[in-house]
N, C-alpha and C positions, 0 to 999 in steps of 0.2 A: 288722475288722482296724484296730487303732489306728495312730496316726501313727508311733510308735516302731518297731513291727513293719514297717511299710511302708518306713521309711527303712533299717532293717537289711537287709531283703530286697533293696531296690534296691542298696545298697552291696555286698552279697554277690554279686549278679549282675554288677555293674560290675567289682569286683575279680577275680572269677573269670574273666570275659572278658579282663580285662587280663593276668591271670596266664597264661592259655592263649596269648594273643598274644605275650607276652614269652617264653614257653617255646619256641614255634615259631620266633620270631625268633632266640633264643639258639642253638637247634639249627642254624639256617641260618648264623648268624654263626660258630659253632664249626666248622661244615663248611668255610666259606670260610677260616677261620684255619688249619685243618688242611691244606687243599689248598695254601694259600700256603706254609705251613711245610714241607709235604712236598715241594713243588716246589723250594723253596730248599735243603732238606736233600739232595734227590736231585741237584741241581746240584753241591753241594759234594762229595757222595760220588763222583759220576762224575768230577769233576775230580781228586779225591784218587786214585781208582783209575788215572786216566789218567797222572798224574804219577808215581805209584808204579811203574807198569808201564814207562813210558818211562825212568825213572831207571835201571832195571835193563838197558835195552837201548841207550840213547843212548851210554853210554860205549863199549860194544862196537862200536856202529855207527861212532862217531867214530874209534875206533882202527883199525877195518877199512878205513875210507875213507882214513885216513892211510897204511895199509900198501899200499892199492891204488895210491897215487900214487908209490910207490917206483920210481925209474928202473930198478933192477935187476930188479924183477918185470915191468915193461913190456918190457924187453929180453928177458927169459926167455920172455914170451908171444909175442914176435916171432921169436926165434931159439932156440927150445928145443933144437934139434939141436946147438948149439954147447956143448960141455961147460963151458967157462969161464963163459959167460953163465948157463948153467943153474945152475952151482954157486953163483954170486953170488946168484941169485934164491932158491935153497933156503936159503942162509944168512940171507937177510932173513926168510923164513918162520919159520925156527927162532928168530931173534932176537925176533920178535913173539909167538911162541907163549906164553911164560910170562906175558906181559902181559895176556892174555885171562883172563877169569874162569874159563872152562872148561878152560884150559890146552890148548886144541886149536886147530888151524889147518888149512885145506885150500886147495887151488888147483886150478883146472881150466882147460886151455888150449883155445881155440877151434880153433886150427890143427891140433892133433894129437888132441884129445879126451882127453889124459892127465889123470888125476885123482890129486892128491897129498893125503896126509892124515897128520897127526901129532897125538897126543893127550898127555894128562898122563902116562900110563903109558909112552909112547914105545915101544910094542911093535914099531913098524916102523922104529925108528932115525930117521935124518933123513928129512924128507918126500921121498917118491919116488913115481913113478907106480905106484900099486897096481893100477890098471885103466884101461881105455880106454873112454870114453863113446861111445855110438853113437846117432844119431837114430832108428835102427830099433828100438832097445830101449825098451820101455815104461817101464822104471824110470829111464831117463835123460831122459825128456821134460822134466823140470823144468829141466834145464840149458839146453836149446835154447829152451824157452819163455821163460826169463828173458833169453837173448841177443836173442831177437826182440822182447821187450817194450821194449827201449831204456831200461829203468829204471836208475837209478844204484845202487839197492840194494833189497832186499826181505827180509821176514821170513817164514820158513816153518817149520812144525812137521811134519816128515816123517821117515820112516826114512832114514838115510844110505845112501850107496852101499855101505857095508860093514855086515855083520851087527852088530846090537846098538848101532847108532849113531843111534837115534831121539832127536833133540834139537831145540832151538829154533835153527834155522839162520839166520845172518845172511849173506846173499849180497851181495857188492859187486862191481861191474863194474870190470875193468881196461880203461882206454880209451887208444887211440892215434889221434890225429887224429879224435877224436869217434866212433871205431868201437870196439865191444866186442871185445877180443882175448883176454880171459880173465876168470876169475871167482875171487875169493878170499873168505875169510870165516872164521867160527868158529862153534862150536856151544855152546849152554848146556844144562846138564842140565835136562830137562823137568820133573822132580819138584821140583828146587830153584827153578826159575823160577816154577812154579805156586804154590809155597809162599810165595814172596816177593811175588807179584803179586796173585793172586786167592784164594788159600786162607787168607787172614787171617781168623781167627774174628771175625765180626761178627753178632750175633743179628739175624735178620730181614733180612739183606742178602746178596745173591749177585751176583757179578760174572762176566760172560761177555764174551769178545772174539770178534768175527766179522769176516769180510772183506767187501769191497764186494759180493761175489756171495752174501752171506748165509751163507756157510760158517762153521761154528763153528771158531774157531782155538784158543781156550782155554776150558776148562770145569772148574769145581771138581769133583773126583772122577773116577772112571774108569768110571762106569756108562754114560755116554752115548757117550764117545769112546774108541776104541782108537788111541792115537797111533802105534802101529806100522803102522797101515794108512794108505794114501794117500788113500782115499776118506773124507770126513768128512760127517757129517750137517749139515743146514742148520738155520737158526733155526726152520724150520717145526716141528721136533720139540719146540720149547719153547712156541710161541705158537699161537693160533688163526689161521685164514686172514685174518680181519678185522684182527687185531692186526698180522699180518705186513705187510699192505698199508699200514697207518698207519705202521709202522716204516720201510717202504721210502720213503715220502714224506718222513719226517723225515731219513733218511740222505741223500737227494738234496739236501735243503736244507742240511744240515750240510757236505756236500762243497764247497758254494759259500761257506759261512761257517764254516770250521773253528774259529774262535775262540769260537764260541757253543756252548751246550748246549741240550738239549731234554728235556722230560718228557711222558709220556703214561701213561694208565692201561691196564693190560693184565691178562689172566688168565694166571697163571704157576703151574704145579703145582696147578691147580684153585682157586686163590685170587686175590683181587684184589690186584694189586701196582702200585706206582708205579715206572715205568721211566725211569731217567735215561740219556740217550744223548749220547755225545761222540765226535768224530771225531779220530783220531790220524793226521794227514797224513804224519807221519814214517815210519810203517810201513803206512799205508793200511788200518788196522783201525778198527773201531768198538767202543767200550767200552759195554757194557750193564750198568747197575747196577739190580738188582731189589730193591725195598724193599717188604715187606709193609705192608698198610694200617695195622696197629697200630704198627709202627716209625716210619712216616712221619707219624704224627699227633702233634700237640703235646698235645691234650686228648682223652683217651679214658677210658672208664669214669667220666666226670664227669656225675653226675646232678644237674641243676639243680632238679628238682622239690621236694626237701625244703626247699631255700633259698627257693624261691618260695612254698611253703606257709607257711613261718615268716614271711616278709615279709608275706604276705597276712593271716595272723592278727594280727600286730603292727599292721599298718595298719588292719585292721578294728576292733581294740580301741581304737586311738588315735582313729579317726574316731567310734566309738561314744561314747567319753568326751566328745569335743568336741561331738558332736551333742547329748548329754544336757545338757552344761554350757551351751552357747550357744543351743540351740533348744528342746529339750523342756522344760527347767526353766522358762524364761521363759513358754512357752506354758501350762504347768501353772499358774503364778502368775496369768496372765491369765484362765484358765478359772475358778480359784477366786474371783478378784475379780468376774467377771461373775455367778457364782452368788450372791455376797453382794449385789450390786446388784439382782439379780432379786428378792431377798427384802427389799428396802428399805434395804440398807446403802449409802446414797448418800455416806457419808464414806469409803468404801474407796478407797485409793490404792495404786499399784504402783510399786516402786522402779525408776528408770530407770538402766540400766547400759550404757555404751558409746554408740556413735553409729550403730548399724546399724538395719535395718528393724524389728527387734523392739523396740528402744528407742523408735523413733518410734511404734510401735503402742502401747506402754505410755504414752507421752506423750498420744496421742489418747484412750486410755481415761481417763486422769486428767482431761483437759479435759472429756470427756463427763460424767464423774461430777460435776465442779464445775458444769457447766451445768445438769445435772439437779437438783442440790441448789438452785441459785439459782432455777431454774424452779419447783420445788416450793414454795419460800418465797413467790415472787411469786403463785403460784396460790392459796395460803392467804389472802394479803392481798386478792387480787382477789375471792375467794369471800366474805370478810367484807364488802368494799365492796358486792358484789352483794346480799348479804342486807340490808345497811343501806338500800340504795336500794329494795329490795323493800318493806321496812317503811315507808319514807318515801312510797313510791307508794301503799301501802294507806292510810296516814294521809291522804295527799292526796285520794285518792278519797273517803274518808269525810268529809273536810272539805268537799270539793266537793258531795257529796251533801247534807250538812247545809246548805251555803250555798244550794244549789238549793232545798232545802225551805223555808229561811227566805225566799228570794227569792219563792218561790211564795206563801207566807203573806203576804209584804209586798204582793204583787200583788193578792191577794184583799182585803187590808185597804185598799189604795189604791182599788180598784174600789168597795168598799163606802163608803169615805170620800168618794169623788168623787160617788157617787150620793146619799149622805146630805147632802152640802153643796150640790150643785146643785139639789136639790129645794127646800130653803128659799129659796135665792137666786131661783129661778124664782117661788116664791110671793110673796116680797117684791117682786120686779120687777112681778108682776101687780097686787099690792096698791098699789104706788106709782103704777102707771098708772091705777088706778081712783080714786085720791085726787086731789083738786083742788088739788094742790100745784104752785105755780109759783115760778119765780125760782131764786135761787142754791141754795136748799135742795134743790130737786129735782135740780139739776145735781150737787151734792155727793153726794146719795144714789145717783144713777145711776153716778157715778164710782166710788164705793165698791163698788157691786155688780159693776161691770165689773172692778175690780181683784181682787175676791175670786174672780170667775169665772176671771180669767187665772191667778191662783195655783193654783186647783184644776186648770185645764187643763195648766199647766206640770208640776204634780206627776204628772198622768196621763201626759203625754208622757215625762217622765223614767222613770216606771215602765215604759212601753212600750219605751223605749230599753234599759233594763236587762233586760227580759224578751225583748229581741231581736224585738219585735213590729213594729218599724219597719224598713222596707226602704228604704235611701237610693236616690234616683234622680238621675242626673246631669241637670242642666238649665242652659241658658245663662242668664247673669245679667250685670248691670252692676255693677261694683264701686261706682260712685257711688251707685246706688240703695240698695245694702246699707249704705253708709256713712251715707246720709241716714236710713235706717230705724233704724239703731243710735243715731244722734244724736237722733232724735225720741224713742226709748225712754228715753234718758238725760234 
């Protein structure tokens, strides 16, 4: 596997791992974004549903509370048996009736249990006691339960005490000296109220209102609740037991902080939904806004894989081009240059581009070839010098051999000459001794023979010195003796 293939394989593995990591991180990031977006959207939705529902009720509640504070109604609750007081109280009821959205009004007195009612059709004329409520009658427990609760007002969706009067009832207490002496209020058409509050068409969003006891108060459609019945299903019919427990915890927390909202994931109608919860302390209800997972997500059906693959291929192509341009091409030039050097091309040079490691390597290659070229030239010169020295050495040995031969011949000649000269000198010396010669002539003859013998001896000594036959020996001497000897010789 060549270097290019290794680099591309390594880059492919690195980019593939990076792409997978980015994909998983993007999925996690999108999930977090969707959860944050869903939570914010659910909070906005539940606040919107809360305000939309309260808007339809608060005007009716405010008007009912204003009516409950009318002195004529308080006097009527205390002295219902007096016709004049009763008439003034009924006139107040009739005066307020057209102001209500449902054009209906009712009143119930604690002292007598009398129940008064008048609606838009005014079938019964002026409000009058249509019936008498009794604590022993099960259909009348709502009245006595409210009186015992000490609440200022409450909202109920129940059948009225008269047939066909199932409405959203607003019950407001009439108080005297902080004691509940009566009950007045109005009723809203249940169909119209649901249409204005929770039946607004919003794809993927459903709104439900429940009481503090988890009883469902408002629900879109009529499949789950029959508003004509007093008994209502609880939120258990919509959620799992685990989700109900989580919802109960959220409700307890929101009752303490009604200005806040909360969100949690639940299973609703078999699907995962984001549930927004808000508390309506004005009516003691909780608003539940269900949003399916698709509606509550900002990014859905968003596949990041094609984008990552495209980025991966573009990055791989760019890295491949840069790798070829910056690494592989200089390496190929270096390889070509080294092959040429291997076959003797010592003048090969590589262009140096940039200031990176490859440029430094090219510079080292150029310096190496320069040094090799210089070294090769020096080697040739040195080889020539060695050859010249070898020739000189051979000539020197030949000359030495010739000189030694000549010196040997000279030695033999000197030996012969010494022998030939000393023999006649000895004969002459013997003859001179035999002759009867006296006087100066004999002295001169002996002196001449001694000189000739000294010359021959010196020649022999010189020849021995040249032939290295003499071995010098160190010996003590006196310089004065040597000087005298030399002086005598001279």
